[in-house]
C-alpha positions as CSV (number, residue, x, y, z in Angstrom):
1,M,-0.2,0.0,0.0
2,S,2.8,2.3,0.8
3,G,3.6,2.6,-3.1
4,Y,0.3,4.0,-3.8
5,L,0.7,6.7,-1.0
6,L,3.9,7.9,-2.9
7,R,5.7,8.4,0.3
8,D,9.1,7.4,-1.4
9,D,8.6,10.5,-3.8
10,A,8.9,12.9,-0.9
11,P,12.1,14.5,0.1
12,L,11.7,13.3,3.7
13,S,13.9,11.2,5.7
14,E,12.6,8.0,7.7
15,A,13.1,9.9,11.0
16,V,10.8,12.7,9.5
17,W,8.1,10.1,8.3
18,K,8.3,8.5,11.7
19,Q,7.5,11.8,13.5
20,I,4.6,12.7,11.1
21,D,3.2,9.0,11.5
22,E,3.6,9.2,15.3
23,M,1.9,12.6,15.6
24,V,-1.2,11.5,13.2
25,A,-1.6,8.2,15.5
26,T,-1.3,10.2,18.7
27,V,-3.8,12.9,17.6
28,V,-6.5,10.5,16.1
29,T,-6.2,8.0,18.9
30,K,-7.0,10.9,21.6
31,N,-9.9,12.4,19.4
32,L,-11.6,9.6,17.7
33,V,-14.8,8.3,19.7
34,G,-16.6,5.9,17.2
35,R,-13.7,3.5,16.9
36,R,-13.8,3.0,20.7
37,I,-17.4,1.9,20.6
38,V,-18.3,0.2,17.2
39,P,-16.4,-2.8,16.3
40,L,-14.1,-2.8,13.3
41,V,-13.8,-5.0,10.2
42,G,-10.5,-4.6,8.5
43,P,-8.5,-3.0,7.4
44,L,-9.2,-4.6,4.0
45,G,-7.2,-2.4,1.6
46,W,-7.6,0.7,-0.3
47,G,-9.0,-1.3,-3.4
48,V,-12.1,-2.4,-1.4
49,E,-15.0,-0.2,-2.4
50,V,-18.2,-1.7,-1.2
51,A,-19.3,-3.9,1.7
52,P,-22.3,-6.4,2.2
53,L,-24.9,-5.1,4.5
54,S,-26.9,-8.0,6.3
55,G,-30.2,-7.7,7.8
56,F,-32.0,-10.3,10.0
57,A,-35.5,-11.7,9.2
58,G,-37.4,-14.1,11.1
59,A,-38.4,-17.5,9.5
60,D,-40.3,-20.6,10.4
61,E,-37.1,-22.4,11.4
62,G,-35.6,-19.4,13.2
63,Y,-33.7,-16.2,12.4
64,V,-31.6,-15.8,9.3
65,A,-29.0,-13.3,8.1
66,D,-29.7,-11.9,4.7
67,T,-27.5,-9.8,2.5
68,G,-29.9,-7.5,0.7
69,E,-27.6,-4.5,-0.3
70,Y,-24.1,-3.2,-0.4
71,V,-22.8,0.0,1.2
72,K,-20.1,2.1,-0.6
73,L,-16.8,2.9,1.4
74,K,-16.3,6.7,1.6
75,Q,-12.9,8.1,1.3
76,L,-12.3,10.8,4.0
77,E,-9.1,13.1,3.5
78,S,-7.6,16.0,5.5
79,G,-4.4,17.8,4.0
80,F,-1.5,19.7,5.3
81,R,1.6,21.3,4.1
82,L,5.3,21.5,5.2
83,R,7.6,24.2,4.1
84,L,11.1,23.2,2.9
85,K,12.5,25.9,4.8
86,Q,11.0,24.4,7.9
87,L,12.6,21.0,7.1
88,A,16.0,22.8,6.5
89,M,15.6,24.6,10.1
90,A,15.0,21.4,11.6
91,E,18.1,19.7,10.4
92,Q,20.2,22.7,11.0
93,T,19.0,24.0,14.2
94,P,18.1,22.6,17.5
95,Y,14.5,23.6,17.3
96,G,12.9,20.5,15.6
97,L,10.2,20.3,13.1
98,D,6.9,22.1,13.9
99,L,4.2,19.5,13.4
100,G,1.3,21.8,14.1
101,A,-0.1,21.4,10.7
102,V,-0.1,17.7,10.9
103,A,-1.8,17.6,14.3
104,S,-4.4,20.0,13.1
105,A,-5.2,17.9,10.0
106,A,-5.2,14.7,11.9
107,A,-7.8,16.2,14.2
108,A,-9.8,17.4,11.4
109,L,-9.8,14.0,10.1
110,A,-10.9,12.4,13.4
111,K,-13.8,14.8,13.6
112,E,-15.0,14.0,10.1
113,E,-14.8,10.0,10.8
114,D,-16.8,10.5,13.9
115,A,-19.3,12.6,12.1
116,K,-19.9,9.9,9.6
117,I,-19.8,7.0,12.1
118,I,-21.7,8.5,15.0
119,G,-23.9,10.7,12.6
120,G,-24.9,7.7,10.7
121,L,-25.9,6.0,14.1
122,L,-27.8,9.1,15.0
123,A,-29.7,9.0,11.5
124,K,-30.8,5.4,12.2
125,A,-31.7,5.7,16.0
126,G,-35.1,5.4,17.4
127,Q,-36.4,8.1,19.9
128,A,-36.5,8.3,23.7
129,A,-37.2,10.8,26.4
130,L,-34.2,12.7,27.5
131,G,-35.6,13.9,30.7
132,D,-34.1,16.6,33.0
133,W,-30.4,16.3,33.3
134,S,-30.1,19.3,35.7
135,V,-31.6,17.3,38.7
136,P,-30.2,14.4,40.6
137,N,-31.6,11.1,39.4
138,G,-32.7,12.8,36.2
139,P,-30.0,11.3,33.8
140,F,-30.1,7.9,35.8
141,G,-33.9,7.7,35.2
142,A,-33.7,8.5,31.6
143,V,-30.9,6.2,30.7
144,A,-32.5,3.4,32.9
145,A,-35.6,3.9,30.9
146,A,-34.0,3.8,27.6
147,V,-32.0,0.7,28.5
148,A,-35.4,-1.0,29.6
149,T,-36.7,-0.2,26.0
150,M,-33.5,-1.7,24.5
151,R,-33.8,-5.0,26.6
152,G,-37.5,-5.0,25.6
153,N,-36.5,-4.9,21.9
154,G,-34.3,-8.0,22.4
155,F,-30.9,-6.3,23.0
156,D,-28.9,-7.4,26.0
157,G,-26.0,-5.2,26.0
158,P,-23.6,-4.2,27.3
159,F,-24.7,-0.8,26.2
160,A,-22.6,2.3,25.6
161,L,-23.7,6.0,25.9
162,V,-22.4,8.9,23.7
163,M,-23.2,12.5,24.4
164,S,-22.1,16.1,23.8
165,F,-19.4,17.6,26.0
166,G,-22.0,19.9,27.5
167,M,-24.2,16.9,28.6
168,Y,-21.3,15.1,29.9
169,A,-20.4,18.1,32.0
170,K,-24.0,18.2,33.4
171,L,-23.9,14.5,34.1
172,A,-20.3,14.7,35.7
173,S,-21.3,17.7,38.0
174,L,-24.6,16.1,39.5
175,M,-24.2,14.7,43.0
176,D,-27.0,13.3,45.4
177,H,-26.1,12.5,49.1
178,G,-22.6,12.6,48.3
179,Q,-22.7,10.1,45.2
180,R,-22.0,11.0,41.9
181,E,-24.5,10.6,39.3
182,I,-22.2,9.4,36.6
183,K,-21.2,6.5,38.8
184,A,-24.8,5.3,38.9
185,V,-25.1,5.7,35.2
186,E,-21.9,4.0,34.5
187,K,-23.6,0.8,36.2
188,L,-26.2,0.9,33.3
189,V,-23.7,1.3,30.4
190,E,-21.0,-1.2,31.0
191,A,-19.4,-0.4,27.6
192,G,-18.7,3.0,28.6
193,I,-19.8,6.6,28.7
194,F,-18.2,8.8,25.8
195,A,-18.4,12.6,24.7
196,S,-18.2,13.6,21.3
197,A,-18.6,16.7,19.1
198,A,-20.7,14.7,16.8
199,I,-23.8,14.8,19.2
200,G,-25.7,17.8,19.4
201,D,-26.5,19.6,22.9
202,D,-29.5,18.2,24.7
203,Q,-28.9,14.8,23.2
204,A,-27.5,11.1,24.4
205,L,-27.2,8.3,22.2
206,L,-27.5,4.9,23.8
207,L,-26.0,1.9,21.7
208,S,-25.8,-1.8,21.9
209,P,-22.5,-2.0,19.9
210,Q,-22.1,-5.7,19.3
211,P,-20.8,-6.7,15.8
212,W,-24.1,-8.5,15.0
213,N,-25.9,-5.1,15.5
214,M,-23.4,-2.6,13.9
215,D,-19.7,-2.4,12.7
216,M,-17.3,-0.2,10.9
217,V,-15.8,-1.5,7.7
218,V,-12.3,-0.1,7.0
219,G,-10.7,-0.4,3.7
220,Q,-7.6,1.8,3.8
221,D,-6.8,2.8,7.6
222,I,-5.7,6.2,8.5
223,A,-2.3,7.0,6.6
224,T,-0.6,9.9,5.3
225,A,0.3,10.1,1.5
226,F,2.4,12.6,-0.5
227,V,0.4,14.6,-2.9
228,G,3.5,16.6,-4.5
229,N,5.3,19.9,-4.5
230,E,3.6,23.3,-4.4
231,G,6.3,25.8,-5.0
232,L,8.7,25.3,-1.9
233,D,6.0,23.7,0.1
234,L,5.2,19.9,0.2
235,A,1.7,18.9,0.1
236,F,0.2,15.8,2.1
237,T,-3.1,14.1,2.8
238,I,-4.1,12.0,5.7
239,L,-6.7,9.6,4.3
240,E,-8.8,6.6,5.1
241,T,-11.9,4.5,3.4
242,L,-14.7,3.3,5.6
243,A,-18.3,2.5,5.8
244,L,-20.8,2.1,8.7
245,R,-22.9,-1.0,8.8
246,V,-26.1,-0.8,10.9
247,K,-27.6,-4.1,10.8
248,R,-30.1,-3.8,13.4
249,P,-31.4,-0.1,13.6
250,Q,-33.1,-0.6,17.1
251,A,-29.7,-1.2,18.4
252,A,-29.4,2.7,18.7
253,L,-31.6,4.9,20.6
254,L,-31.5,8.8,20.7
255,L,-32.5,10.4,24.0
256,S,-33.6,13.9,23.1
């Protein structure tokens, strides 16, 4: 795959490539939320363009998985540039190479990936009442009711909960008789509580993220490619290809 990324065409040493790759890995690992929840399939390679989407239907002899359609993998990209003068300064002075542009591009790609994965789950989710998250037991009661709904629909968990940063702050700040509300909610969602910019304010997304319910197909995993020279600048792009597969839409429930 590295040949397709044209990395050998860039006038960079192995040490500089290592710095770039480590920065990308550090930033996306810190920022990505969807990958921490939804099971991954792959990476399968950049040449894989579609993935089969299975559904489940009842039959006289039991349930059966049926592939009724295919979903297309989408390519996400985020670009950055390095100036040749910066590279020269890094080699000739003790200041090192400023990788702020790399970090910014990696953060933008992570945001776009979560928008696709979590946004795709939001689009498929059913609806439930959010309740009042400004009072003790408000979040616990709302999440408990949503979990009961999910269990009534045949989902046994473990469940995960994704919310906006503002909602997370509300949950984390609530206390009742010396007990933090977030600790009570954590007992309902054993797969974890997460905050993401892909979730709107006054929303929380409850998921049953088992691979038979949903997964994320990765063709080309996150990698940095050399695009070419732009004057005395070097242009790069961080790219990936992926698709979200929601096999059982009832495995996502939006509290709003």
